[in-house]
N, C-alpha and C positions, 0 to 999 in steps of 0.2 A: 248697812248692811242690808241683803237681800233674802227675799221669803221665795223659794225654792217654786209655792204653788202660785204665787199672785202674778196675774196675767200681765200687767204694766212691768213686774221684774223681770218676766221672761222676754219681753219686749225690749226693756234695756240691753239685758245680755243678747239678743240678737237671735232667739229660738225664735220668735215668732216674728214675721216681717210687718213694715210699717212704713208708710209713704212720709219720714222724716220732711221737715222743713226747718229743725233747727237741733243741733248738736254740740254742746261743748262739756267741759267736765263736772259739771253740776245739774243740768238737767238736757232733756230733750223734750222734743215738739214733734208733733205729728198728727194728720187728718184722719179726725173720727172714720170710723169706717160704716158707721150709721147717722150722718151729717143731720143735723136739727136746723139748718140754715146753710146758705149757699157757701158761706166759710163757717168751717166748725175745727178748730186745731185743740189740741187738748196737749196742755203743758205739764210736764211732772220732771220730779226730782229724781235722779238717779239713787239714792239711795230710797231705801222702802220705809215710809211714813205712812201710818194706815190712814190718817186724816188731820186737820188742823189741830187737833186735841193732842196730839203727837208733838206740838212744835215748842220750841223753848226759845229763850230770849237767845244763845247761840244761832239760833238758824235766821237771825236777821238779814245775813247775807244772801242766802240762800231766797230768800223771801222777795230781797230786791233784786235779785237775778230774774227769778221769774216774772214781775211785773215790769222790768225793763223789756225783755224779751218779749213777752206778750205785748208791749206796745209797738215796738220794733216791728213784731209780724204784723199788726193790725195798720199800721200805718204801710208798710210792705202789700199788704192785701188791698190798699186804699180806704178802706174802714174809717180812717182819723177823717175825711170828709162828711161822711154818713153819721156814724156812730157804730159802736160794737158794743158787745156784754161781755164783762169776765165772772166766770161763776166758777165756786166749790161748792160741793156739796159735803154734808157729814152726816152721816147714820143713813138708817134705811128709809126713815121718814123723810128727809131732805131729797130723797132720790140716789145715793150713793151706791152705783151697783159694783164698783171696783174697789177694795180696800186699800186704794195706795193713793195717797195725796195727789190731787191733780187739779188743774183750771180749766174751764172751756172757755177758747175763746170764739165767740158767736158773731156774726155779721153779716151785711148785704141783706138783709130785710127789715122792716119795720118790727120790733119789740114788745112785746105786751106786758101789760102791769096791771096787776102782781104777775109774776113770771109762772106760780103753779098753782 
């Protein structure tokens, strides 16, 4: 399903341009327009899911695809040598600004801990 008002659903439909780095039948990945690290890629399912609370047992293959794609993109960007962070936020207090499940692949600089 898609949400006609969702920014990421509009990117999936091609209504808003994005700098795609990966595309398949289940997910897309694109460069963040306001990067927080030298490498900042967003990975999203094509289907609209609001956040991790919308996931169910049947979404295991989708999650596997997201994780393996994130790992491949990290390797392609050379981040496997120095490290990278893979983050998803759920809810306003966690910093989720787009209500469509997504992961941030961040790398290319030292990361701080705790993150927020």
